[in-house]
C-alpha positions in Angstrom: -8.4 -13.9 -7.1 -6.5 -17.0 -6.2 -3.1 -18.0 -4.8 -0.6 -19.3 -7.3 3.1 -20.2 -7.3 5.5 -18.1 -9.3 7.0 -20.1 -12.2 10.4 -18.2 -11.7 11.1 -18.1 -8.0 8.4 -20.5 -6.7 7.0 -18.1 -4.2 3.2 -17.9 -3.8 1.4 -14.7 -4.9 -2.1 -13.4 -5.2 -3.3 -13.8 -8.8 -5.3 -10.8 -9.9 -5.3 -11.9 -13.5 -6.0 -15.4 -14.7 -3.1 -15.4 -17.1 -0.5 -14.2 -14.6 2.2 -16.8 -13.9 4.9 -14.8 -12.1 5.0 -12.6 -9.0 5.2 -8.9 -9.0 9.0 -8.6 -8.5 11.0 -6.9 -11.3 13.5 -9.8 -11.5 10.9 -12.4 -12.0 9.0 -10.4 -14.6 12.2 -9.7 -16.5 13.2 -13.4 -16.5 9.7 -14.4 -17.6 9.9 -11.9 -20.5 13.3 -13.4 -21.5 11.9 -16.9 -21.5 8.9 -15.9 -23.6 11.2 -14.1 -26.1 13.3 -17.3 -26.3 10.3 -19.5 -26.9 9.0 -17.1 -29.6 12.4 -16.9 -31.4 12.8 -20.7 -31.2 9.4 -21.2 -32.9 9.7 -18.3 -35.4 13.5 -18.0 -35.9 13.4 -17.8 -39.7 10.7 -15.2 -39.9 12.3 -13.1 -37.1 15.7 -13.2 -38.7 14.2 -12.2 -42.1 12.5 -9.2 -40.5 15.7 -8.2 -38.7 17.8 -8.4 -41.9 15.2 -6.3 -43.8 15.1 -3.7 -41.0 18.9 -3.4 -40.9 19.1 -3.2 -44.7 16.6 -0.3 -44.7 18.0 1.5 -41.7 21.7 0.7 -41.9 23.0 4.2 -40.8 20.5 4.6 -38.0 21.3 1.1 -36.7 25.0 1.8 -36.9 24.7 5.1 -35.0 22.5 3.6 -32.3 24.8 0.6 -31.8 27.8 2.9 -31.5 26.1 5.2 -29.0 25.0 2.2 -27.0 28.5 0.7 -27.0 30.0 4.1 -25.9 27.5 4.4 -23.0 28.1 0.8 -21.8 31.7 0.2 -22.8 32.9 -1.0 -19.4 29.9 -3.2 -18.8 30.2 -4.8 -22.2 33.9 -5.4 -21.9 33.6 -6.9 -18.4 30.7 -9.2 -19.5 32.5 -10.2 -22.7 35.7 -11.1 -20.9 33.9 -13.1 -18.2 31.8 -15.0 -20.9 34.9 -15.7 -22.9 36.8 -17.0 -19.9 34.0 -19.4 -19.0 33.5 -20.7 -22.5 36.9 -20.3 -24.1 37.4 -23.9 -25.3 33.9 -24.1 -26.8 34.2 -20.7 -28.5 37.6 -21.6 -30.0 36.3 -25.0 -31.2 33.2 -23.3 -32.8 35.4 -20.7 -34.5 37.7 -23.4 -35.9 34.9 -25.5 -37.1 33.2 -22.5 -38.7 36.4 -21.4 -40.5 37.1 -24.9 -41.8 33.6 -25.4 -43.1 33.5 -21.9 -44.7 37.1 -21.5 -45.6 36.8 -20.3 -49.2 33.9 -17.9 -48.4 35.7 -16.4 -45.4 39.0 -15.9 -47.4 37.1 -14.3 -50.3 35.1 -12.0 -48.0 38.3 -10.9 -46.1 40.1 -10.2 -49.3 37.2 -8.2 -50.7 36.9 -6.2 -47.5 40.7 -5.4 -47.5 40.5 -4.3 -51.1 37.6 -2.0 -50.4 39.1 -0.5 -47.3 42.8 -0.5 -48.2 43.3 3.2 -47.5 41.4 3.2 -44.2 43.3 0.1 -43.0 46.6 1.8 -43.9 45.7 5.0 -42.1 44.5 3.1 -39.0 47.8 1.1 -38.8 49.9 4.2 -39.1 47.9 6.0 -36.4 48.1 3.0 -34.1 51.9 2.7 -34.7 52.5 6.4 -34.0 50.3 6.3 -30.9 51.9 3.2 -29.4 55.5 3.6 -30.7 57.2 4.1 -27.4 55.1 1.4 -25.7 55.9 -1.1 -28.4 59.6 -0.3 -28.3 59.6 -0.7 -24.5 57.8 -4.1 -24.8 60.2 -5.3 -27.5 63.2 -4.4 -25.4 61.8 -6.1 -22.3 60.8 -9.2 -24.3 64.2 -9.4 -26.0 66.0 -9.0 -22.7 63.9 -11.7 -21.0 64.1 -14.2 -23.9 67.5 -13.4 -25.4 69.0 -16.9 -25.3 65.8 -18.5 -26.6 65.6 -16.0 -29.5 69.2 -16.5 -30.4 68.8 -20.3 -30.4 65.7 -20.0 -32.6 67.7 -17.9 -35.0 70.6 -20.4 -35.1 68.2 -23.3 -35.6 66.4 -21.4 -38.4 69.7 -20.6 -40.2 70.9 -24.1 -39.8 67.7 -25.6 -41.2 67.7 -23.3 -44.2 71.5 -23.0 -44.7 71.5 -24.6 -48.1 68.5 -22.7 -49.3 70.0 -19.4 -48.0 73.4 -20.1 -49.6 71.7 -20.9 -53.0 69.7 -17.7 -52.7 72.9 -15.7 -52.1 74.7 -17.3 -55.0 71.7 -16.6 -57.3 71.4 -13.1 -56.1 75.1 -12.4 -56.6 74.9 -13.9 -60.1 72.0 -11.8 -61.2 73.3 -8.5 -59.6 77.0 -8.9 -60.2 77.5 -5.6 -62.0 75.5 -3.6 -59.5 77.4 -5.2 -56.6 80.8 -4.6 -58.2 79.8 -0.9 -58.9 78.8 -0.4 -55.3 82.0 -2.0 -54.1 84.1 0.3 -56.4 82.2 3.3 -55.2 82.7 2.3 -51.5 86.5 1.8 -52.1 86.7 5.2 -53.8 84.9 7.0 -50.9 87.2 5.2 -48.5 90.3 6.3 -50.3 89.1 9.9 -50.4 88.3 9.8 -46.7 91.8 8.5 -45.8 93.4 11.1 -48.1 91.5 13.9 -46.4 92.6 12.5 -43.0 96.2 12.4 -44.1 96.1 16.0 -45.4 94.8 17.1 -42.0 97.6 15.3 -40.3 95.4 12.8 -38.6 97.0 9.8 -40.3 100.7 9.2 -41.2 99.9 7.0 -44.3 96.9 6.5 -46.4 95.1 3.2 -45.5 96.1 3.1 -41.9 
């Protein structure tokens, strides 16, 4: 037995085993184990990742259920830790995300498209359920946002119309040209319904002349 200094906290402890390098406190032992795991992963990352991928592939459902159960049991802790980590490393994470998306743009787009095609019905159902569950909350938020930013929104709309005025006018002319018969038919039907309504009002004595 000899006196050694803990490699974690630096305190001296009685060494009962020749390979012991940390004191008996739970914090130091936990930190020492994490360091050993990091060193092992750094030296054998490819082999470790291959084993993890193979295990996940063979036990996909079990891994998914275990991860879901763990997340449900530690939801608050995970959320708090994730928010704190993101707040401390926001710029670095955003930069890494942008660089990863730029360097793998085609693969990411294709993977997202394939996932949406394979999960179209589930995505549609989730969006509908979310819209129904948060309908009043969304309406309240939209009203408050519109009231607080009314002038800015109107100015943006005016600027957008002014910037695309020629394009919009050309689109309206082209639309009217292609749908002239349908537009005229709708106008004639509207005029007929209007005349019938005024005639009914006149017969009831609510109007002195048709068209007032």
